[in-house]
C-alpha positions, 0 to 999 in steps of 0.5 A: 493529460497526466501519465504516471510512469510505472517505474515511479510507482514501482520504486515506492519507498517503505520503512521497516521498523526494527527489522534489518533481517526482513526482505521487503518487495513491492510490486505495483500492478493494474488490471487490463482487459484482454480478449482471448482466442475465443473472443471472450474478455479476461481481466488480468493483473499486469505491471503498471508500466504506465498509469493514466488518470482514473486508473487504479493501481494495486500495491502488493508488499511482500516481506520475508524474514530471512533470518534464523530468528523470529522477527518481533514488532514488525511494522511495514509502512508505505507512502501513498504517492502525491498523485494517488488517492487511497481506495477506501477499504482496499487495504489488508494484511492478514494478522496485522492492524492497519493504520494510516497517516494524514501528516506525511507519516509523522503520526499513525492511527486507525482510520476511524480515529484520524482527523484533519483541520480544514479552514479552522474546522476539525473533521474526520479524515477521508481516504483522500487525506491519507499520506501513508498506510502502515501494517503492524503485525500482531504476532512475531514473523517466524524465521523464513516466514513470509507475509503480504500486505496490499492496498489500492490507489487511484491516479488523480 
């Protein structure tokens, strides 16, 4: 049985294009069911210390403009670990356009425009083909402002 340590997940790398004055934090969580004192089940988000095949993890990337000036052309890129498969439609980032890569982060475009070559044939890319997810902010990020992006992936 494959078990992935949360430490590996929590140290997800990212790239921030042209924005040395952004503080970027990535948190990786999963859902766990707890039974409360009344015997009722509650679902909570907890740190993904250990993840087993079939479990979904949720990446939350928070980026804050720590400078005194607006940040323009903000681009946040997060790789999808090789043992994880992006959950179709799970990504969001208010005020940002989402793009994906299927070639290890070399090129990015909208999901519906991605293609892959397989056995000499070209086909539309599937979520399982994605290697990276990227958020391109549509507007400047004001001094002191914070934004959040999120996506989910399943451990194979």
